[in-house]
KEFI-406767 format. One record per residue: residue number from 1; residue in one letter; x, y, z of N, C-alpha, C, O in turn. Coordinates in steps of 0.02 Angstrom, whole numbers, plus 50000, padded with zeros to 5 digits. Example, Ala and Ser with C-alpha at 12.3 -4.5 7.8 and 13.67 -1.06 7.14 Angstrom:
// KEFI-406767
     n   res     n.X     n.Y     n.Z    ca.X    ca.Y    ca.Z     c.X     c.Y     c.Z     o.X     o.Y     o.Z
     1     A   50660   49716   50390   50615   49775   50390   50660   49835   50390   50712   49834   50423
     2     S   50642   49888   50354   50684   49947   50357   50645   50002   50394   50670   50057   50402
This chain:
// KEFI-406767
     n   res     n.X     n.Y     n.Z    ca.X    ca.Y    ca.Z     c.X     c.Y     c.Z     o.X     o.Y     o.Z
     1     M   55343   51392   50887   55356   51402   50816   55334   51339   50778   55354   51284   50797
     2     P   55293   51346   50725   55271   51287   50687   55329   51255   50649   55375   51290   50627
     3     M   55326   51189   50643   55377   51153   50605   55344   51125   50542   55292   51092   50546
     4     N   55374   51138   50485   55350   51112   50421   55400   51061   50395   55460   51066   50406
     5     F   55373   51011   50360   55413   50957   50331   55392   50947   50259   55335   50961   50240
     6     A   55438   50921   50218   55422   50905   50149   55453   50838   50132   55507   50820   50157
     7     A   55420   50801   50089   55446   50738   50063   55438   50739   49987   55387   50759   49961
     8     I   55491   50717   49953   55490   50713   49880   55505   50642   49860   55553   50612   49884
     9     E   55464   50615   49815   55474   50547   49790   55483   50551   49714   55440   50578   49680
    10     I   55537   50525   49690   55550   50524   49618   55547   50451   49596   55591   50411   49612
    11     G   55495   50435   49558   55486   50367   49534   55498   50364   49459   55518   50413   49428
    12     S   55487   50306   49430   55499   50298   49359   55447   50331   49315   55459   50344   49256
    13     N   55388   50345   49342   55334   50376   49303   55314   50445   49328   55285   50484   49290
    14     A   55328   50461   49390   55303   50524   49418   55350   50550   49472   55389   50514   49502
    15     V   55343   50615   49484   55377   50649   49539   55321   50676   49584   55274   50707   49559
    16     R   55326   50663   49649   55275   50686   49696   55307   50723   49753   55363   50707   49775
    17     M   55271   50773   49779   55294   50810   49837   55235   50822   49883   55179   50835   49860
    18     I   55247   50818   49948   55196   50834   49997   55230   50877   50051   55285   50863   50072
    19     V   55195   50930   50071   55220   50974   50124   55169   50972   50180   55109   50977   50169
    20     G   55194   50964   50241   55150   50961   50298   55177   51001   50356   55237   51016   50359
    21     G   55133   51019   50401   55152   51056   50460   55132   51017   50522   55080   50986   50524
    22     L   55174   51020   50573   55161   50986   50636   55116   51030   50678   55131   51088   50691
    23     V   55059   51001   50699   55009   51037   50738   55006   51005   50807   54999   50944   50813
    24     D   55011   51045   50858   55005   51021   50928   55053   50964   50943   55036   50921   50984
    25     S   55110   50963   50913   55164   50914   50926   55145   50841   50911   55186   50797   50924
    26     C   55085   50828   50884   55068   50758   50873   55027   50746   50809   55012   50688   50793
    27     E   55010   50798   50773   54969   50789   50713   55004   50823   50655   55026   50880   50660
    28     L   55008   50787   50599   55037   50815   50538   54981   50836   50492   54942   50794   50470
    29     R   54977   50900   50477   54925   50926   50432   54956   50939   50363   55007   50973   50358
    30     V   54924   50913   50311   54948   50923   50243   54934   50994   50221   54877   51018   50225
    31     L   54987   51029   50199   54980   51098   50177   54979   51103   50101   54945   51147   50073
    32     E   55014   51059   50067   55019   51062   49994   55037   50994   49967   55076   50957   49997
    33     R   55008   50977   49910   55025   50916   49872   55039   50936   49800   55006   50981   49774
    34     W   55087   50903   49770   55104   50917   49700   55128   50853   49668   55163   50813   49700
    35     S   55109   50842   49605   55136   50785   49568   55139   50802   49494   55100   50842   49469
    36     A   55186   50770   49461   55193   50777   49388   55208   50708   49360   55254   50673   49383
    37     H   55170   50688   49311   55180   50623   49278   55225   50633   49218   55203   50656   49165
    38     L   55289   50616   49226   55340   50632   49176   55367   50572   49139   55403   50579   49090
    39     R   55349   50512   49161   55373   50450   49129   55449   50450   49123   55476   50439   49069
    40     L   55482   50462   49179   55555   50464   49181   55587   50399   49159   55638   50398   49125
    41     G   55556   50344   49178   55584   50278   49163   55592   50264   49089   55640   50233   49068
    42     D   55544   50288   49048   55549   50276   48976   55615   50303   48948   55650   50268   48911
    43     S   55631   50365   48964   55692   50396   48939   55755   50363   48967   55803   50352   48930
    44     V   55754   50348   49031   55813   50319   49062   55827   50249   49034   55884   50232   49019
    45     F   55775   50208   49027   55785   50141   49002   55806   50141   48929   55845   50098   48908
    46     E   55781   50189   48891   55797   50191   48819   55864   50225   48805   55903   50202   48763
    47     H   55878   50282   48840   55938   50322   48824   55990   50323   48880   56045   50348   48870
    48     G   55973   50297   48939   56020   50296   48994   56025   50362   49032   56069   50369   49075
    49     M   55981   50409   49017   55981   50473   49053   55913   50507   49046   55872   50488   49004
    50     V   55902   50557   49088   55840   50597   49084   55854   50657   49040   55900   50695   49054
    51     P   55815   50667   48987   55827   50723   48942   55814   50791   48975   55775   50796   49023
    52     E   55846   50842   48949   55840   50910   48976   55767   50935   48976   55747   50969   49023
    53     N   55728   50918   48924   55659   50943   48921   55616   50916   48978   55568   50948   48999
    54     I   55633   50857   49004   55597   50830   49062   55614   50870   49124   55569   50886   49164
    55     F   55677   50888   49133   55697   50930   49190   55661   50997   49188   55643   51024   49241
    56     Q   55650   51024   49130   55616   51089   49124   55544   51085   49148   55516   51136   49170
    57     Q   55513   51027   49146   55444   51019   49169   55438   51020   49245   55384   51031   49272
    58     L   55494   51009   49279   55493   51011   49352   55494   51082   49375   55493   51096   49435
């Protein structure tokens, strides 16, 4: 049975995700990549929170 893995990174400017599958027990093959440049840090530093409209973009 194939094993798939995902990693999500939430930074101050972007959110990134990568999905990979384990091939032959020793190789990770990338199945999907996704990123969105949302500039999260600007809102957090200015208002202390992430606005609802930014969450809607995810």
